[in-house]
Structures are given as C-alpha cells and as structure tokens.
C-alpha positions in Angstrom: 34.7 -18.2 20.6 34.4 -17.7 24.4 34.4 -13.9 23.9 31.6 -14.1 21.2 29.4 -16.4 23.4 29.8 -14.2 26.4 28.7 -11.2 24.4 25.6 -13.0 23.2 24.7 -13.9 26.8 25.3 -10.4 28.0 21.8 -9.1 29.2 22.7 -5.5 28.3 23.4 -6.5 24.7 20.1 -8.4 24.5 18.2 -5.4 26.1 19.8 -3.0 23.6 18.9 -5.3 20.7 15.2 -5.4 21.9 15.1 -1.6 22.1 16.5 -1.3 18.6 13.9 -3.8 17.4 11.1 -1.7 18.8 12.6 1.5 17.4 12.8 -0.1 13.9 9.1 -1.3 14.3 8.0 2.3 15.1 10.0 3.7 12.2 8.5 1.2 9.7 5.0 1.8 11.1 5.5 5.6 10.5 6.8 4.8 7.0 3.9 2.6 6.2 1.3 5.1 7.5 2.9 7.9 5.4 3.4 6.0 2.1 0.3 3.8 2.0 -1.9 6.8 1.1 0.6 8.5 -1.1 1.0 6.9 -4.6 4.6 5.9 -4.0 4.3 2.2 -3.1 4.5 1.6 0.7 5.9 -1.9 0.1 8.7 -0.6 -2.0 9.5 2.0 0.6 9.6 -0.5 3.4 12.0 -2.6 1.4 14.1 0.3 0.2 14.5 1.9 3.7 15.1 -1.5 5.3 17.9 -2.0 2.8 19.4 1.5 3.1 19.5 1.6 6.9 20.0 -2.2 7.5 16.9 -2.3 9.7 16.0 -5.3 11.8 14.7 -8.3 9.8 11.0 -8.9 10.6 8.8 -11.8 9.6 6.2 -11.4 6.9 3.4 -11.1 9.4 4.9 -7.9 10.9 4.5 -6.3 7.4 1.0 -7.7 7.3 0.3 -5.9 10.6 1.5 -2.7 9.1 -0.9 -3.0 6.1 -3.8 -4.0 8.4 -3.1 -0.8 10.5 -3.5 1.4 7.5 -6.6 -0.5 6.3 -8.2 0.1 9.7 -7.5 3.9 9.3 -9.1 3.7 5.8 -12.2 2.0 7.3 -12.6 4.7 9.9 -12.0 7.6 7.5 -14.4 6.2 4.9 -16.9 4.8 7.4 -19.8 7.0 6.1 -19.0 6.1 2.5 -18.9 2.4 3.4 -22.2 2.6 5.3 -23.8 4.3 2.3 -22.5 1.6 -0.1 -23.7 -1.3 2.0 -27.1 0.1 2.9 -28.2 2.8 0.6 -26.3 2.7 -2.7 -25.8 -0.9 -3.7 -25.6 -0.1 -7.4 -22.3 1.8 -6.7 -21.1 -1.2 -4.6 -21.4 -3.3 -7.8 -18.7 -1.1 -9.4 -16.3 -2.0 -6.6 -17.0 -5.6 -7.0 -16.5 -5.3 -10.8 -13.1 -3.6 -10.2 -12.0 -6.5 -8.0 -12.6 -9.1 -10.7 -9.3 -8.8 -12.6 -7.4 -9.4 -9.4 -8.5 -13.0 -8.8 -7.4 -14.8 -12.0 -4.1 -12.9 -12.0 -3.4 -13.6 -8.4 -4.3 -17.3 -8.5 -2.8 -18.1 -11.9 0.3 -16.0 -11.8 0.7 -15.1 -8.1 3.8 -17.3 -7.5 5.6 -15.9 -10.6 4.8 -12.3 -9.8 6.2 -12.7 -6.3 9.4 -14.0 -7.8 10.0 -10.8 -9.7 12.7 -8.8 -8.0 12.1 -5.2 -6.9 14.7 -2.9 -8.6 13.1 0.5 -8.8 12.1 0.5 -12.4 8.4 -0.2 -11.6 8.4 2.7 -9.1 9.7 5.0 -11.8 7.0 3.8 -14.2 4.4 4.5 -11.6 5.7 8.1 -11.2 5.7 8.7 -14.9 2.1 7.4 -15.3 1.0 9.6 -12.4 2.8 12.6 -13.9 1.1 12.1 -17.2 -2.3 11.7 -15.6 -1.8 14.9 -13.6 -0.2 17.2 -16.3 -2.3 16.1 -19.3 -5.8 17.7 -19.2 -7.9 14.6 -19.9 -11.5 15.4 -20.8 -13.7 15.4 -17.7 -17.2 14.2 -18.2 -19.9 15.3 -15.7 -22.0 12.2 -16.6 -20.6 8.8 -17.2 -23.0 6.1 -18.5 -23.2 2.8 -16.7 -21.5 1.0 -19.5 -18.7 3.5 -19.7 -18.2 3.4 -16.0 -18.2 -0.4 -16.0 -15.4 -0.3 -18.6 -13.6 2.3 -16.4 -13.7 0.3 -13.2 -12.5 -2.9 -15.1 -9.6 -0.9 -16.4 -8.8 0.4 -12.9 -9.1 -3.1 -11.5 -6.7 -4.4 -14.2 -4.2 -1.7 -13.2 -4.6 -2.7 -9.6 -3.8 -6.3 -10.4 -0.7 -5.1 -12.2 0.4 -3.6 -8.8 0.9 -7.1 -7.5 4.3 -6.8 -9.2 6.9 -5.5 -6.7 7.6 -1.8 -7.0 4.3 -0.7 -8.6 2.2 1.5 -6.4 -1.3 0.2 -6.2 -2.8 3.6 -5.5 -0.5 5.3 -8.1 -1.7 3.0 -10.8 -5.4 3.1 -9.9 -5.5 6.9 -9.4 -3.6 7.4 -12.7 -5.9 5.1 -14.6 -9.0 6.8 -13.2 -7.6 10.2 -14.1 -6.7 9.0 -17.7 -10.3 7.9 -18.0 -11.5 11.4 -17.2 -12.5 11.0 -13.5 -12.1 14.1 -11.3 -9.0 14.0 -9.1 -10.8 13.6 -5.7 -13.2 11.0 -7.1 -10.2 9.0 -8.4 -8.4 9.1 -5.1 -11.6 8.2 -3.1 -12.3 5.2 -5.4 -8.7 4.0 -5.2 -8.6 4.0 -1.4 -12.1 2.5 -1.0 -11.0 -0.3 -3.4 -7.9 -0.9 -1.4 -10.0 -2.0 1.7 -11.4 -5.3 0.3 -8.2 -5.8 -1.7 -5.8 -5.7 1.2 -8.2 -7.4 3.6 -8.6 -10.3 1.1 -4.8 -10.5 0.7 -4.3 -10.5 4.5 -6.9 -13.3 4.9 -5.0 -15.4 2.5 -1.8 -14.8 4.4 -3.4 -15.6 7.7 -4.5 -19.0 6.3 -0.9 -19.9 6.2 -0.5 -19.6 9.9 0.3 -22.7 11.9 1.2 -23.3 15.6 4.9 -23.0 14.9 4.5 -19.7 13.1 2.4 -18.3 15.9 4.9 -19.4 18.5 7.7 -17.5 16.7 5.7 -14.3 16.3 7.0 -11.2 18.1 3.7 -9.9 19.5 5.3 -6.7 20.7 6.5 -5.7 17.3 3.3 -6.7 15.6 1.3 -4.6 18.0 3.5 -1.5 17.8 3.7 -1.7 14.0 -0.1 -2.0 13.8 -0.8 0.9 16.2 1.8 3.3 14.7 0.8 2.6 11.1 -2.9 3.1 12.1 -2.2 6.5 13.8 0.1 7.8 11.1 -2.2 6.5 8.4 -5.1 8.7 9.7 -2.9 11.7 9.1 -1.6 10.4 5.8 -5.1 9.9 4.3 -6.0 13.4 5.3 -2.8 14.7 3.9 -3.2 13.3 0.4 -6.7 14.9 0.0 -5.2 18.3 1.1 -2.3 17.9 -1.4 -4.7 17.0 -4.2 -6.9 20.0 -3.5 -3.9 22.3 -3.6 -2.7 20.8 -6.9 0.6 19.5 -5.6 0.3 15.9 -6.7 2.9 16.4 -9.4 5.6 16.7 -6.7 4.6 13.3 -5.4 5.0 11.9 -8.9 8.4 13.5 -9.2 9.4 12.1 -5.8 8.2 8.6 -6.9 10.4 8.8 -10.0 13.5 9.9 -7.9 12.8 7.2 -5.3 12.7 4.6 -8.0 15.9 5.8 -9.5 17.7 5.6 -6.1 16.3 2.1 -5.6 17.5 1.1 -9.0 21.0 2.4 -8.4 21.7 1.0 -5.0 
C-alpha cells in the first residue's frame, strides 16, 4: 500500500499523466474534425477509438466541446449561405425549419430510451449500406422540384436525421443518403445536410449546457476542453473542404465501404 501511494504522489507520474491527457485530447479533436464531415459517424468513431486504444476518460462536456468546434467550422465555411438564408432567401430557410420538426417529438418523447441503446457497430454498417445504395443507384435527378415535393423531401430528410439520435447511425450519412434517394444532386445533398447540422448540434449543445451546475463546472478540465475545441475546429475546416473534393471526384463509395468495415470492426470487438 505504501508503494502504491508513493507512486500516486510522485510529481513525475502526475506530470506524465497530464501530458497523456492532453495528447489524447488532441487525438480525439483530430478524429472529430475528420469524421464529423465524412458520413461515418464522428460519435461512433470517438467511442470506437477510445475503446481500442484505451484513451483517457473524459467527461461529456469534453465531447460537447469537440462537436462545438466542428459546428463553428461549419458556420465559417457556410457563412455566405447562412447570411443569404437569413436576409435574402427566407423561403429556403423555411425548408430547414421544416426539416428540424421531426427531431423535437422524437428527442423529447423517446430521447432517454434512445440514449440507452448500446452502440455495437450494426447501425454504422446500415449507414454505410444506405450510403452505398444512394451513390451506386442512379436515382432520377429532377432539375425542378415543386414546393410540395421539396417539403416532403425535407421532412423525410429530417426524419432520417432524427433516426441518427440512435448511437452508431451517422447523421450526415443518413441525411445525405435520403436526399440522394429523393433525387437531389450530390453537392446539394451534402450542403443541405451540413447546413441542417448547425441548428441541430447547437440546439443539442444548449440542452446539455442547461444541465451545468456549480459542481460540474468546478470539475471541468478547461485545458482539455479548450484543446479539443481548437483542434476539432481547425481539422474540421480541412475536413469540410475534403468531403466536397471527394464528392466531386466521385469517390464517395469508398467512404461508404469504409463505414461498413468500421461498423464490422466495432461489432466484433
């Protein structure tokens, strides 16, 4: 017992532990920045890699900071689109509001049950299969979509986004796939998915922040929160550019295949 206590009190051990904590925060920030904008479920990857490499255990607000980092990169990347929606094209804004509607009843009525569903990789494989179907099958592309048809489209996309509350489903994977299945052009599907993610994640983050109290704030590791946020933000800026480049080059099928393989690995371990 004396030996164990002396090791705990050893300043060099504590210093090494702090360094490793920071390294893990940087790694998870990079992982979040890369996977948030690729339809492979960033949350599933954070959980999977933490499990595989036995990474430091962080509190839920650290993971919240990672998501806020990538949301901020989305806001900057789409700043002109956002400005156009808010001040010049409010009819289009209504479609985003419509797409958010399915999320509220599902979150508030079944949120607790959904959070209790364990992540086992199957949902990640389903995401990959849906994405592969949406990419490989040439669904009819319509140059003009009537307001009624588009309203039905965005409700369907919103419903699929709500399904992504279940651990392992990729939010962007489901929304991009559903838009493609409804005949949307690839780039338009990706843009709508990422724009829709901004109010979705910010709303979820606000609900989590309401849970804060003095004790929780006192226990927060501000260093890890800051590092995670900054790294996920910086890498997210590269990730969001990367997905558009991959889509233009017609390489999205490789992401779908990776998503299936990652889900299989998660299921097996």
